[in-house]
C-alpha positions as CSV (number, residue, x, y, z in Angstrom):
1,X,-16.4,7.0,3.4
2,X,-17.8,3.8,5.1
3,X,-20.7,3.4,2.6
4,X,-18.2,3.7,-0.3
5,X,-16.0,1.0,1.1
6,X,-19.0,-1.3,1.4
7,X,-19.5,-1.0,-2.4
8,X,-16.1,-2.5,-3.1
9,X,-16.0,-6.2,-3.1
10,X,-13.8,-7.3,-0.2
11,X,-11.7,-9.9,-2.1
12,X,-12.5,-12.8,0.3
13,X,-10.2,-15.6,-0.7
14,X,-9.1,-14.3,-4.2
15,X,-6.1,-12.2,-3.2
16,X,-5.0,-14.5,-0.4
17,X,-5.0,-17.4,-2.8
18,X,-2.8,-15.5,-5.3
19,X,-0.4,-14.6,-2.5
20,X,-0.2,-18.2,-1.3
21,X,0.2,-19.5,-4.8
22,X,3.2,-17.2,-5.5
23,X,4.6,-17.6,-2.0
24,X,5.0,-13.9,-1.9
25,X,4.7,-13.4,1.8
26,X,5.6,-15.6,4.8
27,X,3.7,-14.4,7.8
28,X,5.6,-13.6,11.0
29,X,4.2,-12.9,14.5
30,X,4.0,-9.3,15.7
31,X,6.1,-9.0,18.9
32,X,4.0,-8.9,22.0
33,X,6.6,-6.7,23.8
34,X,8.3,-4.2,21.6
35,X,10.8,-1.5,22.4
36,X,8.9,1.8,22.7
37,X,11.0,4.5,21.1
38,X,10.9,8.2,21.6
39,X,8.3,10.0,19.4
40,X,9.5,12.3,16.7
41,X,7.5,13.8,13.8
42,X,9.9,13.3,10.9
43,X,8.4,10.0,9.7
44,X,5.3,11.4,7.9
45,X,5.6,12.2,4.2
46,X,8.7,10.1,3.8
47,X,9.6,6.6,2.7
48,X,10.2,4.1,5.5
49,X,12.7,1.6,4.1
50,X,13.6,-1.7,5.6
51,X,17.3,-2.2,6.4
52,X,19.3,-5.4,6.2
53,X,18.7,-5.8,10.0
54,X,14.9,-6.1,9.5
55,X,13.8,-9.2,11.5
56,X,10.2,-9.4,10.3
57,X,10.2,-11.4,7.0
58,X,7.0,-9.8,5.9
59,X,8.9,-6.6,5.5
60,X,12.2,-7.7,4.0
61,X,13.4,-5.1,1.4
62,X,10.1,-3.2,1.9
63,X,9.4,0.4,0.9
64,X,6.5,2.1,2.7
65,X,4.9,5.5,2.0
66,X,4.3,6.9,5.5
67,X,1.0,8.8,5.5
68,X,0.4,9.6,9.2
69,X,2.3,9.5,12.5
70,X,1.7,11.0,15.9
71,X,2.2,10.0,19.5
72,X,-0.6,7.4,19.2
73,X,0.9,5.5,16.4
74,X,1.7,5.5,12.7
75,X,0.5,4.0,9.4
76,X,1.6,3.8,5.8
77,X,1.3,1.6,2.7
78,X,3.8,-0.7,1.2
79,X,4.4,0.1,-2.5
80,X,6.9,-2.5,-3.8
81,X,5.2,-5.9,-3.1
82,X,3.1,-6.9,-6.1
83,X,0.8,-9.9,-5.5
84,X,-0.4,-10.5,-9.0
85,X,-2.9,-9.4,-11.7
86,X,-6.6,-10.2,-11.6
87,X,-9.6,-9.1,-13.7
88,X,-11.1,-5.8,-12.6
89,X,-14.5,-7.5,-12.4
90,X,-13.3,-9.5,-9.4
91,X,-12.8,-6.3,-7.4
92,X,-16.3,-5.1,-7.7
93,X,-19.6,-6.0,-6.1
94,X,-21.7,-7.6,-9.0
95,X,-24.6,-5.4,-8.1
96,X,-22.7,-2.4,-9.3
97,X,-22.6,-3.4,-13.0
98,X,-24.7,-5.1,-15.7
99,X,-23.7,-8.5,-17.0
100,X,-22.5,-6.8,-20.2
101,X,-20.3,-4.4,-18.2
102,X,-18.9,-7.3,-16.1
103,X,-18.0,-9.1,-19.3
104,X,-16.0,-6.2,-20.4
105,X,-14.4,-5.7,-17.0
106,X,-13.2,-9.3,-17.0
107,X,-11.0,-8.3,-20.0
108,X,-9.2,-5.7,-17.9
109,X,-6.5,-7.0,-15.6
110,X,-5.4,-4.9,-12.6
111,X,-2.1,-5.4,-10.8
112,X,-2.6,-5.7,-7.1
113,X,-0.1,-4.8,-4.4
114,X,0.2,-5.9,-0.8
115,X,0.1,-2.8,1.4
116,X,0.6,-4.4,4.8
117,X,-0.9,-6.9,7.3
118,X,-3.6,-4.6,8.6
119,X,-7.2,-4.7,7.1
120,X,-6.0,-7.1,4.4
121,X,-9.4,-6.9,2.6
122,X,-9.5,-3.2,2.3
123,X,-8.6,-1.5,-1.1
124,X,-6.6,1.7,-1.4
125,X,-5.8,3.3,-4.7
126,X,-2.6,5.3,-4.3
127,X,-2.4,7.8,-7.2
128,X,-1.1,11.0,-8.7
129,X,-2.7,14.3,-7.6
130,X,-4.4,15.3,-10.8
131,X,-7.3,12.9,-10.2
132,X,-10.0,13.7,-7.7
133,X,-13.1,11.9,-6.5
134,X,-15.5,12.2,-3.5
135,X,-13.3,10.0,-1.4
136,X,-9.9,11.4,-2.5
137,X,-7.6,12.5,0.3
138,X,-4.4,14.3,-0.5
139,X,-1.1,13.5,1.2
140,X,1.3,16.1,-0.3
141,X,2.6,14.8,-3.6
142,X,0.3,11.8,-3.7
143,X,-3.4,11.0,-3.1
144,X,-5.6,8.1,-2.0
145,X,-9.1,7.2,-3.2
146,X,-11.3,4.4,-2.0
147,X,-14.5,4.4,-4.1
148,X,-15.4,2.0,-6.9
149,X,-15.6,4.8,-9.5
150,X,-11.8,5.1,-9.7
151,X,-11.5,1.5,-10.7
152,X,-14.0,2.0,-13.5
153,X,-12.1,5.1,-14.6
154,X,-8.8,3.2,-14.6
155,X,-10.4,0.5,-16.7
156,X,-11.6,3.1,-19.2
157,X,-8.3,5.0,-19.3
158,X,-9.9,8.0,-17.6
159,X,-8.3,7.5,-14.2
160,X,-5.2,9.0,-12.7
161,X,-2.0,9.3,-14.8
162,X,-0.2,7.0,-12.3
163,X,-1.8,4.6,-9.7
164,X,-1.3,1.5,-7.6
165,X,-4.2,-0.6,-6.4
166,X,-3.2,-1.8,-2.9
167,X,-4.7,-4.3,-0.5
168,X,-4.2,-3.5,3.2
169,X,-1.9,-1.2,5.1
170,X,0.9,-1.2,7.7
171,X,0.3,0.2,11.2
172,X,2.1,0.6,14.4
173,X,1.0,1.4,18.0
174,X,2.3,4.2,20.2
175,X,6.1,4.2,20.0
176,X,6.3,0.9,18.2
177,X,7.7,2.2,15.0
178,X,10.2,4.5,16.7
179,X,11.5,1.5,18.6
180,X,12.0,-0.4,15.4
181,X,13.8,2.5,13.9
182,X,16.1,2.7,17.0
183,X,16.9,-0.9,16.5
184,X,17.9,-0.1,12.9
185,X,15.2,-2.1,11.3
186,X,14.0,0.9,9.3
187,X,15.6,4.0,7.9
188,X,13.9,7.1,6.4
189,X,14.3,8.2,2.8
190,X,13.0,11.2,0.8
191,X,9.6,10.4,-0.7
192,X,9.9,10.2,-4.5
193,X,6.9,9.9,-6.7
194,X,9.0,8.4,-9.5
195,X,10.0,5.6,-7.2
196,X,6.5,4.9,-6.0
197,X,5.3,4.4,-9.5
198,X,8.4,2.7,-10.9
199,X,7.2,-0.1,-13.2
200,X,9.9,-2.5,-12.0
201,X,9.0,-3.0,-8.3
202,X,12.2,-4.8,-7.6
203,X,14.1,-1.6,-8.2
204,X,12.1,0.5,-5.7
205,X,13.9,-0.7,-2.5
206,X,17.4,-0.1,-3.8
207,X,16.5,3.4,-5.1
208,X,14.8,4.4,-1.8
209,X,17.7,2.8,0.2
210,X,20.3,4.8,-1.7
211,X,18.4,8.0,-1.0
212,X,18.1,7.4,2.8
213,X,18.8,10.1,5.3
214,X,21.5,8.1,7.0
215,X,24.1,6.2,5.0
216,X,24.5,2.6,6.3
């Protein structure tokens, strides 16, 4: 997968400039000492939903699709924080296309989402399961691909039926997420594909919050 990742242009300053321009995210420091909670395996394949007690302003009213968790840590991708739209051509290494192709790709705008503060230059395409490529990995009712071909396919209307192009991901060390859940900063909610791909991102948090396991 590493060689595929290198083929995708790592946005450099483009996405960061968009985020700063729109004042979408205010960075907060990761706590040096966090409460280490007791591990439990019910996090994976659910939504992680920020509660009103969330202290980290990066994650206020955030919905995260949790893809993995074990005793060593957890990771997932935020799905309700759009950054802005940019031409598809800006996401690709120029060596992968001709000047004529790039000219066409500049006409296709792609909405980019912030997936979290880790690996902020890495692209993830979260999508419905009917689409498959060499890099596609299935996570139950959704899949992730990370090769440049899916971006071309999306531009040509041959990509997945539903998709989000996401920059970065959210990760936690051993026991860190569990500690935040014990502090009531997060709550779990049933993963719902319709919520993930809801066109109005502002509605995702409320819908996921209302479907949470524990009523607040």
